[in-house]
PAGULO-498288 format. One line per 10 residues: number of its first residue (from 1); for each residue y, z, x of N, C-alpha, C. Coordinates in steps of 0.2 Angstrom, whole numbers, plus 2048, in hexadecimal, padded with zeros to 3 digits. Layout:
BEGIN
NUM) Y,Z,X,Y,Z,X,Y,Z,X | ...
This chain:
BEGIN
1) C07,3DC,EC1,C0A,3E0,EC6,C05,3E7,EC8 | C03,3EA,EC2,BFF,3EF,EC2,BF8,3EE,EC6 | BF6,3E8,EC4,BEF,3E6,EC8,BF0,3E5,ECF | BF6,3E2,ED1,BF7,3E2,ED8,BF7,3E8,EDC | BFB,3ED,ED9,BFB,3F4,EDC,BF5,3F7,EDC | BF1,3F7,ED7,BEA,3FA,ED7,BE6,3F6,EDC | BE6,3F0,EDD,BE2,3EC,EE2,BE4,3EF,EE9 | BEB,3EF,EEA,BED,3F1,EF1,BEA,3F9,EF2 | BEB,3FD,EED,BE9,404,EEE,BE1,404,EEF | BDE,401,EEB,BD7,401,EEC,BD5,3FE,EF3
11) BD8,3F9,EF5,BD6,3F7,EFC,BD8,3FC,F01 | BDE,3FF,F01,BE0,404,F06,BDB,40A,F06 | BD9,40C,F00,BD4,412,EFF,BCE,410,F02 | BCC,40A,F01,BC5,408,F04,BC5,407,F0B | BCA,405,F0E,BCB,405,F16,BCB,40C,F19 | BCF,411,F16,BCF,417,F18,BC8,41B,F17 | BC5,419,F12,BBE,41C,F11,BB9,41A,F16 | BBA,413,F17,BB5,411,F1C,BB6,414,F23 | BBC,414,F25,BBE,418,F2C,BBC,41F,F2C | BBD,422,F26,BBB,42A,F26,BB4,42B,F26
21) BB0,426,F24,BA8,427,F24,BA5,426,F2B | BA9,424,F30,BA6,422,F36,BA6,429,F3A | BA0,42B,F3B,B9F,432,F3F,B9E,430,F46 | BA2,434,F4B,BA1,433,F52,BA0,439,F55 | B9E,439,F5B,B9E,43F,F60,BA2,43C,F66 | BA5,440,F6A,BAA,43E,F6F,BA7,441,F76 | BA6,43D,F7B,BA2,440,F81,BA8,43F,F86 | BA8,443,F8B,BAC,443,F91,BA8,43D,F96 | BAB,439,F99,BA8,434,F9D,BA6,437,FA4 | BA9,43C,FA5,BA8,440,FAC,BA2,445,FAC
31) B9F,446,FA5,B9A,44B,FA5,B96,449,F9F | B91,44D,F9E,B8C,44D,F98,B8F,452,F92 | B95,453,F92,B98,457,F8D,B9C,454,F88 | B9C,457,F82,B9F,454,F7C,BA4,458,F79 | BA8,455,F75,BAD,459,F71,BAA,45E,F6C | BAC,464,F6C,BA9,469,F67,BAE,46D,F65 | BAD,472,F61,BB3,477,F5E,BB0,47E,F60 | BB5,482,F62,BB4,489,F63,BBA,48C,F5E | BB8,48D,F58,BBD,48F,F53,BC1,489,F52 | BC8,489,F54,BCC,484,F54,BCE,480,F5A
41) BCB,482,F5F,BCC,47F,F66,BC7,47A,F68 | BCA,474,F6B,BC5,46F,F6C,BC2,470,F74 | BBC,471,F74,BB8,472,F7A,BB3,46D,F7B | BB0,46E,F81,BAA,46A,F83,BA3,46D,F83 | B9E,46A,F80,B98,46D,F80,B92,468,F81 | B8C,46A,F82,B87,465,F82,B86,461,F7B | B83,45B,F7C,B82,457,F76,B80,45A,F6F | B7B,45F,F70,B78,462,F6A,B7D,467,F67 | B82,469,F6A,B88,46D,F67,B8E,469,F66 | B8E,462,F66,B94,45E,F65,B96,45E,F5E
51) B9C,45E,F5D,B9F,45E,F56,B9F,456,F54 | B9F,455,F4E,BA0,44E,F4B,BA7,44D,F49 | BAA,447,F4B,BB0,446,F4A,BB1,43F,F46 | BB6,43E,F42,BB8,437,F40,BBF,435,F42 | BC0,42F,F43,BC6,42C,F45,BCA,429,F3F | BD0,42B,F3D,BD4,427,F38,BD9,423,F3C | BD9,41D,F3B,BDD,418,F3F,BE3,417,F3A | BE9,418,F3D,BEF,416,F3B,BF4,413,F3F | BF9,40F,F3D,BFD,40C,F42,C01,412,F45 | C02,411,F4C,C05,416,F50,C01,41B,F52
61) BFA,41B,F51,BF5,41F,F54,BF0,421,F4F | BEB,426,F51,BE5,427,F4E,BE5,42F,F4D | BE2,431,F47,BE1,438,F46,BD9,439,F48 | BD8,43F,F4B,BD1,441,F4D,BD0,447,F48 | BCB,446,F44,BC9,44B,F3F,BC2,44E,F40 | BC1,455,F40,BBA,457,F41,BB7,456,F3A | BB0,455,F3A,BAC,455,F34,BA8,45B,F34 | BA6,45E,F2E,BA9,45B,F28,BB0,45D,F27 | BB5,459,F23,BBC,45B,F23,BBD,45D,F1B | BC2,460,F1A,BC4,462,F13,BCC,460,F13
71) BCE,462,F0D,BD5,460,F0C,BD9,467,F0B | BDE,468,F0F,BE2,463,F13,BDD,462,F1A | BDE,45C,F1C,BDA,45A,F21,BDC,45E,F28 | BD7,45F,F2C,BD8,462,F32,BD8,45C,F38 | BDC,45D,F3C,BDC,457,F41,BDD,45B,F48 | BDB,457,F4E,BDC,459,F54,BE4,459,F56 | BE6,45E,F59,BEE,45F,F5A,BEF,45F,F61 | BF5,45C,F63,BF7,45C,F6A,BFC,462,F6A | BFB,467,F6F,BFF,46D,F6F,C04,46D,F75 | C04,468,F79,C09,468,F7F,C05,468,F85
81) C09,466,F8B,C05,465,F91,C01,46B,F94 | BFB,46A,F96,BF7,46F,F98,BF4,473,F93 | BF5,472,F8D,BF3,477,F87,BEC,473,F85 | BE8,478,F82,BE2,476,F7F,BE3,472,F78 | BDF,46D,F77,BE0,469,F70,BDD,46E,F6B | BE0,46E,F65,BDD,472,F60,BDC,46E,F59 | BD8,471,F54,BD7,46D,F4E,BDB,472,F49 | BE0,46F,F45,BE4,473,F41,BE5,46F,F3A | BE7,472,F35,BE7,46F,F2F,BEE,46B,F2E | BEF,466,F32,BF5,462,F31,BF3,45B,F34
91) BF7,456,F33,BF6,450,F36,BFD,44E,F3A | BFE,452,F3F,C04,452,F42,C03,44E,F49 | BFD,44D,F4B,BFC,44A,F52,BF8,443,F51 | BFA,43E,F53,BF7,438,F53,BF5,437,F5A | BEF,433,F5B,BEC,432,F62,BEC,42B,F63 | BED,429,F6A,BED,422,F6C,BE7,421,F70 | BE2,41C,F6F,BDD,41B,F73,BDE,415,F77 | BDD,416,F7E,BDF,411,F83,BD9,410,F88 | BD7,40A,F8A,BD8,404,F86,BD4,404,F80 | BD7,401,F7B,BD3,401,F74,BCC,3FD,F74
101) BCC,3F8,F79,BC6,3F4,F79,BC0,3F5,F7E | BC2,3FA,F82,BBD,3FC,F87,BBB,403,F87 | BB5,405,F8A,BB3,40C,F8A,BB2,40D,F92 | BB3,413,F94,BB6,419,F90,BBE,418,F8F | BC0,41C,F8B,BC7,41C,F88,BCB,422,F8A | BD2,421,F8B,BD6,427,F8B,BD8,428,F84 | BD9,42F,F83,BDB,431,F7C,BE2,435,F7E | BE8,432,F7B,BEE,434,F7D,BF2,435,F77 | BF7,43A,F77,BFB,43C,F72,C00,436,F70 | C01,435,F6A,C05,42F,F68,C0D,432,F69
111) C0D,439,F69,C14,43B,F6A,C16,43B,F71 | C12,43C,F76,C13,43C,F7D,C0D,438,F80 | C0D,431,F80,C08,42D,F82,C05,42F,F89 | C09,432,F8D,C07,433,F94,C03,43A,F94 | C02,43D,F8E,BFE,444,F8E,BF7,442,F8B | BF2,443,F8F,BEB,440,F8D,BE6,446,F8C | BE2,446,F88,BDC,44B,F87,BD8,44B,F8E | BD7,451,F91,BD4,451,F97,BCF,457,F97 | BC9,456,F9A,BC4,45B,F9C,BC7,45F,FA1 | BC7,466,FA0,BC9,46A,FA5,BC3,46E,FA8
121) BC4,472,FAD,BBE,475,FB1,BBB,47B,FAC | BBE,47D,FA7,BBB,482,FA3,BB8,47F,F9C | BB7,479,F9C,BB4,475,F97,BB8,476,F90 | BBF,475,F92,BC4,475,F8C,BC6,46E,F8C | BC9,46B,F86,BCC,465,F86,BD4,466,F86 | BD7,465,F8B,BDE,466,F8B,BE2,460,F8C | BE9,460,F8B,BED,45A,F8C,BF0,45A,F93 | BEF,455,F97,BF3,455,F9E,BF5,44D,F9F | BFA,44D,FA3,BFD,446,FA5,BF8,442,FA6 | BF8,43C,FA4,BF4,436,FA5,BF3,435,FAD
131) BEE,436,FB0,BED,435,FB7,BE7,430,FB8 | BE4,42E,FB3,BDF,429,FB3,BD9,42B,FB7 | BD7,432,FB6,BD2,435,FB9,BCC,435,FB4 | BC5,434,FB7,BC0,434,FB2,BC0,43A,FAD | BC2,440,FAF,BC2,445,FAA,BC7,444,FA4 | BCB,43F,FA4,BCF,43D,F9E,BCC,437,F9A | BC6,435,F9C,BC3,42F,F99,BBD,432,F94 | BBD,42E,F8E,BB9,431,F89,BB5,42B,F86 | BAF,42D,F84,BAA,428,F80,BA9,42A,F79 | BAA,425,F75,BA9,426,F6E,BA2,424,F6C
141) B9E,428,F69,B97,426,F67,B96,426,F60 | B94,421,F5C,B93,422,F55,B8D,426,F54 | B8D,42A,F4E,B88,42E,F4C,B85,42A,F46 | B7E,429,F47,B7B,426,F41,B77,42B,F3D
């Protein structure tokens, strides 16, 4: 019984560790701008100023964490319609990636799936209603 539990725990930790080690940058499909941080606010900057991110996949959504991260983990937070996304020390917001098999993707709040990360005119990443416009589409690039 103990062996089965340890095997299950080891497998779960291994999967999380593999997902945690994948470093990404997130690009707007409508411009040459990438997700970056201005203190705790998610903004858009040129590639050389892009922040590194990792995606932790869970059932019901994904956490988007900035790298390097510490404990407690900081993750991207949905703050309401029209509000800028922020990075804070909690895991309250999960994100849905749609479609999951194609690029570019929508990044929408799992709490309100019709609210999606959107590039605004001031180079901020805000949450707006899904209108299927290019400024709501994102490309994930693996960093090697």
